[in-house]
N, C-alpha and C positions, 0 to 999 in steps of 0.2 A: 504493500500500500504506500509506504514512504517513498519507494523508488518511483512508483507511478506519479505521486505528487511532485517529486523532483523533476521528472520528465515533463509533466504538465506545465511547470514553471518555465520551461524552455520555450521561447517564441516559436521555434520551428515545430516542435512536437505538439504544442498547443494548437497551432494552425491545422496540423494533420488530424488530430483527435477531434477537434471541434467541427471540422468539415464532415467527418463521418457521423457525428452525433446529431448535428443540426436537423437533418431530415426526420429522424426518429422523434425528436421533441416536437417538430412542426406538425407532423401527421397526428401524433397523440393529442396535441393541443386542439387540432381541428375536431377530433372525435369528441373530446370533452366539451368543447364550445357548442357543438351542434346538440349534444345531449342536454347540456345545461339550458340552452335557449329553448329547446323544445319543451322540456319539463317545466321551465319557469313560465313560459308564455301560454302553454296549452294544457298542461296537466295540473299544475298547482292551482288550488282553489282561490277565489277572490277573498280579499281580507274583509272581515265583518265590519270594520270601521272605514278603511280607506278605499275599499272596492278594488277596481282594476288598477288604480293609480300606483299601488304599492309595488307593482311588478318592476318598476325602475330600480328596486333594490338589487336585482340580480346583476345589474351593471354597476350601480353606485357603490354598494358595499365592497365587492371585490376590488374595485378600482381604488377605494380609500385604503383598504388593507395593503394593496400593492404599493401605493404611494409611500407608506411608511416602511414596508419591507425593503423596497429597492433603495430607499435612502440609507437604511442600515447596511445593506450590502455595499453601497457606494462608500460609506464612511469607513467601514472595515477594510475595504480594498485600498482606500486612500491611506489609512493608517499603516497597512502592510507596505505600501509603496514608500511611505515616509521612513519607516524603520529599516526595512530590508532592501529598499530600492528595486523591487521586483517589477519588471516591465509589464508582465501580464496583469498584475494587480493594478498598475496605473492605467492600463488599457481598459480593464473592467470598470474602474471608477469613471473614466471619461465616457465610456460607452453606455453606462447605466444612467447617467444624468438626463439625457434627452428622453429616455423611456420613462423614467420616474416622473419627469415634468409632465409628460403626456398623460400618465395615469392620474396625477394630481389635478391637472386641468379637467380631465374627464370626471373625476369625483366632484369637483366644484360645480361643473355645469349640470351634471345629473342631480346633484343635491339641490341646486337652484330650481330645476324643473320639478323636483319633488316637493320642495318647500313652498312653492307658489300656491298649490291647492291646499296644502296642509296648514301653512302658517299665514297665508294671505300676502306673502311678500317674496320677491325673488331673492333678496339678500337681507340678512340682518347681521349686525356685528356681534354675533354669537361667539363664545369662546372656542368652540370646536371649529366653526367656519373660519374665524380669524387666524387661528393657529395653522389650519390647513392652507390658508392663503400665504402665510409666512413660509410654509414649506415649499410652495411653488416658487417664491422669490429666492429661497436658498438654492433650489435646483437651477434657476436661471442664473444665479450668481456663479455657480460652479461652471455652467456652460459658458458664460461670458469670460471667465478667467481662462478656461482652456482655449477659447478662440482668440483672446487678446494677446496671450503670451506666445511668442513664436517658438521658443525652446520648449519642447514637450516635457522634458524632465522638470524644468522650473515650473511650468504650468501645472504639472501633476502635484508638485509639493504645495503650491499656493492653493489649488482647489481642494487638496486633501486636508489642509488646515481649516479651510472654510467649512468643509463637510463635517469635520470633527467638532467644530464649535457649534454647528447647527444641530448636533445630535440632541442637545438639551430640549429641542422643540418636540421630539418624538413622544416622550412621556407626557408632555403638556397636552398634545393632541389626544393621546389615549385616555388620560384621566380627567380631561377638561369637563366631561359631563358629571364627574363625581365631585370635583373640587369646587365647581361653580354651578349656580342655578342657570341652566341654559335651556333654550328652546329645543335643542337637539335631543332626541331620545337617548336613553341610556343603553347599556349593553343588553343585548338579547341573546347572543350566541355564546359569548365567552364568559357567561356567568358561571360561578363555581358550582352552584347546586345543579341546575339544568337549564338548557336554553329555553327561553320563553317564546318559542317560535314553533309552529306546527311542522311535523316531520316532512310533510309534502312540500313545504316551502323551504325547509332546511336543506333537503337533498339537492335541488337545483342550485341553491346558493353555493353549496360546497363544490358542486361540479364546476360552476363558473369560477370559483376561487382557484381551483386546480388548473382550469383552462388558462386563466390569466397568468398564473405562475409559469406554466409551460410556454406561453407566448413570450413572456419576459426572457426566459432561458434561451428560446430560439432566436429572438432578435438580438439579445446581448452577445450571443456567440457570433452571430453574423457581423455585428458592429465591431466587436473586439478583434475579430479576424482581420477586418479592414484596417483597424487601428494599428494592429501589429505590422501589417504590410507597409503602412505609411511610415512607421517608426524604424522599420528594419530595411527600408527600400535599397539602401546602399550595400547591404550585406550579400554575400555570395548565394546563400540559399534562396533568397527572394528573387535574385536575378536569374537563377537557374529555374525557379518556378515560372517566371515570366517567359523564359525561353521555351519551356515545356508547353505552356498554353499557346504560344505563337506557333509552335510546331504542329500541335493538334489542329489548329485552324487551317 
């Protein structure tokens, strides 16, 4: 296992392994996505209070989960890059930022669409919503740093520091509905006793959560692979790879 991780840390071996794994993650993601959407939109019953409008949770909730999950992955990758200067960790951190920003934006938009009929307003400066908006700004800050600094190693260090500083926002997002009196509903799935959600609604929600995670893995592997090629473009193995592709054409 340790030897495998050591090989995975090598840009050349990471490129080869990720190229093989990406289709498997992609097709599995598609299967879970179709199952989750089908059960969520056509099989799950209507909510006794919210009616059909609640079905947006099958997009909103997994997107909100992913916004925090990807940030933690990005922050840990940034920390590994800062401490051990691993190129793959730096590539993962840089590649995760746009995906995490997309999920955060999706969570905010779907939450707004859900909030209008439930709260009577598209947006309120609720603790959960505000801290999620700050998360989006943190993602955009990391993206901006990576784009503004030409030297990839310096950019990785700067964005890694910003990502680590921003980690403090994650528990604020998670516990905001507990610490403050907010309009946003409290936990229904991660409660310690039992989820206060019907099993017919919980199953498609979990299917969509798995689908979103598989989507992230698929896309981040593709983006990280491109990032590695960009960073290693002057090395022999990348030039050999380019010659191989040109020969096949």
